[in-house]
C-alpha positions as CSV (number, residue, x, y, z in Angstrom):
1,M,-5.4,2.8,1.9
2,E,-1.6,2.9,3.0
3,N,0.9,5.2,1.2
4,D,2.3,3.0,-1.7
5,P,6.0,3.6,-2.2
6,F,6.0,0.3,-4.2
7,G,4.3,2.0,-7.3
8,L,1.0,-0.2,-6.8
9,S,-1.0,2.4,-6.5
10,G,-3.9,2.9,-9.6
11,R,-2.3,-0.5,-11.2
12,T,-4.8,-3.7,-11.5
13,A,-4.3,-6.7,-9.7
14,V,-5.6,-9.9,-11.0
15,I,-5.5,-12.8,-8.2
16,T,-6.9,-16.2,-9.2
17,G,-8.1,-18.3,-6.3
18,A,-8.7,-15.5,-4.5
19,G,-11.8,-16.6,-2.4
20,G,-10.0,-17.6,0.4
21,G,-6.3,-19.0,1.9
22,L,-3.6,-17.4,0.3
23,G,-5.3,-15.4,-2.6
24,R,-7.7,-13.5,0.0
25,T,-4.9,-12.7,2.0
26,H,-3.2,-11.6,-1.5
27,A,-6.1,-9.7,-2.7
28,I,-6.5,-7.7,0.5
29,L,-2.9,-6.4,0.9
30,F,-2.9,-5.8,-2.9
31,A,-5.9,-3.6,-2.2
32,K,-4.2,-1.9,0.7
33,H,-1.4,-0.8,-1.1
34,G,-3.8,0.7,-3.4
35,A,-3.6,-1.6,-6.3
36,N,-7.4,-2.4,-8.1
37,V,-8.4,-6.0,-7.5
38,V,-9.8,-8.6,-9.4
39,V,-11.0,-11.2,-6.8
40,N,-11.4,-14.5,-9.1
41,D,-12.7,-17.6,-7.4
42,L,-14.7,-20.4,-8.7
43,G,-16.2,-20.6,-5.1
44,G,-15.8,-24.5,-5.0
45,K,-14.2,-27.3,-3.0
46,F,-10.7,-28.1,-2.7
47,D,-10.8,-31.1,-4.7
48,G,-12.3,-28.7,-7.7
49,S,-15.6,-29.9,-6.9
50,G,-18.7,-27.6,-7.1
51,K,-19.0,-23.6,-7.6
52,G,-20.4,-20.6,-6.0
53,S,-20.1,-17.1,-5.7
54,E,-20.3,-16.3,-2.0
55,M,-16.5,-16.5,-1.6
56,A,-14.9,-14.0,-4.0
57,D,-18.3,-11.8,-3.3
58,S,-17.0,-12.0,0.3
59,V,-13.8,-11.0,-0.3
60,V,-14.8,-8.1,-2.4
61,A,-16.8,-6.8,0.8
62,E,-14.1,-6.8,3.0
63,I,-11.9,-4.9,0.3
64,K,-14.3,-2.2,-0.1
65,A,-15.0,-2.0,4.0
66,A,-11.3,-1.1,4.1
67,G,-11.7,1.6,1.4
68,G,-10.5,-0.3,-1.6
69,N,-11.7,-1.1,-5.3
70,A,-12.1,-5.1,-6.0
71,V,-14.9,-6.9,-8.3
72,A,-15.7,-10.3,-8.2
73,N,-15.2,-12.9,-11.2
74,Y,-16.2,-16.6,-10.7
75,D,-14.7,-18.2,-13.7
76,S,-12.9,-21.2,-14.1
77,V,-9.4,-21.0,-15.0
78,A,-8.8,-24.2,-16.6
79,T,-10.5,-23.2,-19.9
80,A,-9.2,-20.9,-22.2
81,E,-13.3,-18.9,-22.0
82,G,-12.7,-18.8,-18.4
83,A,-9.5,-17.1,-18.3
84,A,-10.3,-14.7,-21.2
85,G,-13.3,-14.0,-18.6
86,I,-11.3,-13.0,-15.8
87,V,-9.2,-10.3,-17.8
88,K,-12.0,-9.0,-19.2
89,S,-13.3,-8.2,-15.7
90,A,-10.1,-6.4,-15.2
91,I,-10.8,-4.4,-18.5
92,D,-13.9,-4.1,-17.8
93,A,-14.0,-2.4,-14.7
94,F,-10.4,-0.6,-14.3
95,G,-9.3,-0.6,-18.1
96,R,-6.1,-2.1,-18.2
97,I,-3.9,-5.4,-16.1
98,D,-0.8,-4.9,-14.6
99,I,-0.3,-7.6,-12.4
100,L,-1.4,-11.2,-12.8
101,V,-1.0,-13.6,-9.4
102,N,-1.3,-17.5,-10.9
103,N,-3.0,-18.4,-7.1
104,A,-6.0,-21.2,-7.6
105,G,-5.2,-24.7,-7.1
106,I,-6.9,-28.0,-6.1
107,L,-5.7,-31.0,-4.6
108,R,-6.6,-34.8,-5.4
109,D,-3.7,-36.5,-3.2
110,K,-3.2,-39.9,-3.6
111,S,-0.5,-42.5,-4.0
112,F,0.9,-43.5,-7.8
113,V,-0.5,-47.0,-7.5
114,N,-4.0,-45.6,-6.7
115,M,-3.4,-42.3,-8.7
116,T,-6.4,-42.0,-11.5
117,D,-6.4,-40.3,-14.7
118,E,-9.3,-38.2,-13.7
119,D,-7.3,-37.4,-10.7
120,W,-3.9,-36.7,-12.6
121,D,-6.0,-34.9,-15.4
122,I,-8.0,-32.6,-13.3
123,V,-5.1,-31.2,-11.0
124,F,-2.9,-30.4,-14.2
125,A,-6.2,-28.6,-15.9
126,V,-6.4,-26.3,-12.5
127,H,-2.8,-26.0,-12.0
128,V,-1.1,-26.0,-15.1
129,K,-3.6,-25.3,-18.0
130,G,-5.2,-22.9,-15.4
131,T,-2.1,-20.9,-14.7
132,Y,-1.4,-21.1,-18.7
133,Y,-4.4,-19.9,-19.6
134,C,-4.9,-17.1,-17.6
135,T,-1.1,-15.8,-18.5
136,K,-2.1,-16.7,-22.1
137,A,-4.9,-14.0,-22.1
138,A,-3.1,-11.5,-20.2
139,W,-0.3,-11.4,-21.9
140,P,-0.5,-9.4,-25.1
141,L,-1.7,-6.8,-23.2
142,L,1.0,-6.6,-20.6
143,R,3.7,-6.6,-23.9
144,E,1.8,-3.7,-25.5
145,Q,1.8,-1.6,-22.5
146,K,5.6,-2.8,-22.2
147,Y,4.9,-3.5,-18.4
148,G,3.7,-6.5,-16.3
149,R,4.4,-8.5,-13.1
150,V,3.4,-12.4,-13.0
151,V,3.9,-14.3,-10.1
152,F,3.5,-18.3,-10.5
153,T,2.7,-20.2,-7.4
154,A,5.0,-23.7,-7.5
155,S,4.9,-25.4,-4.0
156,A,8.0,-27.3,-2.2
157,S,6.4,-30.8,-3.1
158,G,7.3,-29.8,-7.0
159,I,10.9,-29.2,-6.1
160,Y,11.5,-32.3,-3.5
161,G,8.3,-34.4,-4.3
162,N,6.1,-35.5,-1.8
163,F,4.4,-38.9,-1.0
164,G,0.9,-39.2,-2.5
165,Q,1.3,-35.9,-4.5
166,S,2.4,-37.5,-7.7
167,N,-0.3,-35.3,-9.8
168,Y,0.2,-32.5,-7.6
169,S,4.2,-32.6,-7.4
170,A,4.1,-32.8,-11.3
171,A,2.4,-29.6,-11.8
172,K,4.1,-27.8,-9.8
173,M,7.6,-28.3,-10.9
174,G,5.9,-27.9,-14.4
175,L,4.9,-24.3,-13.4
176,I,8.7,-23.6,-12.4
177,G,9.6,-24.4,-15.9
178,L,6.9,-22.4,-17.5
179,G,7.9,-19.4,-15.2
180,Q,11.3,-19.6,-15.9
181,T,10.7,-19.3,-19.6
182,L,8.2,-16.6,-19.5
183,A,10.7,-14.9,-17.8
184,L,13.2,-15.0,-20.9
185,E,10.2,-14.2,-23.6
186,G,8.5,-10.9,-21.2
187,E,11.8,-9.8,-20.1
188,K,12.4,-7.0,-22.9
189,Y,8.8,-5.8,-22.1
190,N,9.3,-5.2,-18.7
191,I,7.5,-8.1,-17.9
192,R,8.6,-9.6,-14.7
193,V,7.6,-13.4,-13.9
194,N,8.9,-15.1,-10.7
195,T,7.8,-18.4,-9.0
196,I,6.6,-19.1,-5.1
197,A,6.3,-22.2,-3.4
198,P,4.6,-21.3,-0.4
199,M,3.8,-23.0,2.8
200,A,0.3,-21.7,4.4
201,A,-2.4,-22.8,6.0
202,S,-5.9,-23.1,4.0
203,R,-8.5,-25.7,2.9
204,M,-5.9,-27.8,1.4
205,T,-3.5,-28.0,4.0
206,E,-5.7,-28.6,7.3
207,S,-6.0,-32.1,6.8
208,L,-2.4,-32.6,6.1
209,V,-0.8,-30.6,8.7
210,P,-1.1,-30.5,13.2
211,P,-3.4,-28.0,14.3
212,H,-0.1,-26.4,16.4
213,I,2.0,-26.0,12.9
214,L,-0.9,-24.8,11.3
215,E,-1.2,-22.2,13.9
216,K,2.5,-20.9,12.5
217,L,1.5,-21.1,8.7
218,K,-0.7,-18.0,8.8
219,P,-1.4,-17.2,4.6
220,E,-0.4,-13.3,6.1
221,C,3.2,-14.6,6.4
222,V,3.0,-15.2,2.4
223,S,1.7,-12.4,0.8
224,P,4.4,-9.7,1.4
225,L,6.5,-11.4,-0.6
226,V,3.9,-11.5,-3.7
227,V,3.2,-8.3,-3.8
228,Y,6.8,-6.9,-3.7
229,L,7.4,-9.6,-6.3
230,C,4.9,-7.4,-8.0
231,S,6.1,-3.7,-7.6
232,E,7.2,-1.2,-9.9
233,A,10.9,-1.4,-9.0
234,I,11.8,-5.5,-8.8
235,D,14.9,-6.1,-9.8
236,V,14.3,-9.9,-10.2
237,N,13.1,-12.5,-13.0
238,G,12.9,-15.8,-13.4
239,E,13.4,-16.7,-9.7
240,V,11.9,-19.0,-7.3
241,Y,11.2,-18.1,-3.8
242,E,10.1,-20.5,-0.9
243,V,8.2,-18.6,1.6
244,G,6.5,-19.5,4.8
245,A,6.1,-18.7,8.8
246,G,8.1,-15.5,7.9
247,A,10.7,-17.0,6.3
248,V,11.7,-16.2,2.6
249,S,14.4,-18.1,1.1
250,R,15.7,-18.3,-2.5
251,I,16.1,-21.3,-4.7
252,E,18.8,-22.3,-6.8
253,W,19.7,-25.1,-8.8
254,L,23.7,-26.2,-8.2
255,R,25.5,-28.8,-10.6
256,S,28.3,-30.8,-9.3
257,K,31.7,-30.2,-10.8
258,G,31.2,-34.2,-11.3
259,V,33.2,-36.3,-14.4
260,A,34.3,-35.3,-17.3
261,M,35.1,-37.9,-20.0
262,R,36.0,-38.0,-23.6
263,P,33.0,-39.1,-25.7
264,D,34.8,-42.1,-27.1
265,Q,35.6,-43.4,-23.5
266,I,32.5,-43.0,-21.5
267,S,30.4,-46.5,-20.4
268,V,28.9,-48.2,-17.9
269,E,32.0,-49.4,-16.4
270,A,33.3,-45.7,-16.6
271,V,30.3,-44.2,-15.1
272,A,30.3,-46.5,-12.4
273,A,34.2,-46.2,-11.3
274,A,33.2,-42.3,-11.0
275,W,29.8,-42.4,-9.5
276,K,31.4,-40.9,-6.1
277,Q,32.7,-37.7,-7.7
278,I,29.7,-37.5,-9.9
279,N,27.7,-36.8,-7.2
280,D,30.1,-35.1,-4.8
281,M,28.6,-31.7,-4.6
282,T,32.1,-30.0,-2.7
283,D,32.7,-27.8,-6.1
284,S,29.6,-27.1,-7.2
285,K,28.5,-24.1,-9.1
286,I,25.1,-22.3,-9.9
287,L,23.8,-22.7,-13.3
288,R,21.7,-19.7,-14.6
289,S,20.7,-21.0,-18.4
290,V,20.3,-23.6,-20.8
291,G,23.4,-22.1,-22.2
292,E,25.7,-21.8,-18.9
293,S,24.3,-25.8,-18.7
294,T,25.7,-26.6,-22.2
295,R,28.8,-24.9,-22.4
296,A,29.9,-26.6,-19.0
297,T,28.7,-30.1,-20.4
298,L,30.4,-29.6,-23.5
299,A,33.7,-27.4,-21.9
300,H,36.0,-30.6,-22.1
301,C,35.4,-31.5,-25.4
302,M,35.4,-27.7,-27.3
303,G,38.7,-26.3,-28.5
């Protein structure tokens, strides 16, 4: 194990979906920096079917061979009972949980016209409910000890949309809202919640991305950001980062200056007449809260 300048030594990190891809490299890097790691993986296929213990066991063996501490967990994140079991594994093995990386995910890609309720529901069950259940199970413990680091895994598909991924995009954008809200609720308990939108080669992306591009998208290029976001001295909360192929960027929401009319003047015709100005981003501003958004909306008619 390396010397740890980030306050991770002795901390306990739970990584969901850690049997391969991003979760595996997260788990290995946390262990390399001295964290105890719970390697959770149901062991199924990328579409959510099947299960097995081999994937999680393999990562645990890899960590232990390098001198790290890790245990395997095979529960599903998609049920409250499974999530409770994942957190229990951390408590039973290491006596605490400090870090939760919600990484587990599946794909059921179809165009919207061909999307079935099952395809929609199972993607939400794993991504949204899975993140909710696992965070809900860990949250009281993090609050009680007044320390926690939580990472949500969203996607560029959630931020920008992507053809054939209406279920996945909606789920991933939902995680951004959940993460930002929990960042507010956890702040006074020294719980930091941040979200990543990673781009990396995995079982889920290998059929979607050309091989020469996949070579650049190593999961190892994403994990350093995740580990740093879970460090003791991290000073950000409620942020969203795009990360992949060695590039790391923070995402912000911009609001145009727009047009402010009196409530008794706005009409379809008035909106149409001001359409170009409404969409002009020249003097756009970053807004950081619901309060800022509300004040910006009402500023012209207050006072």
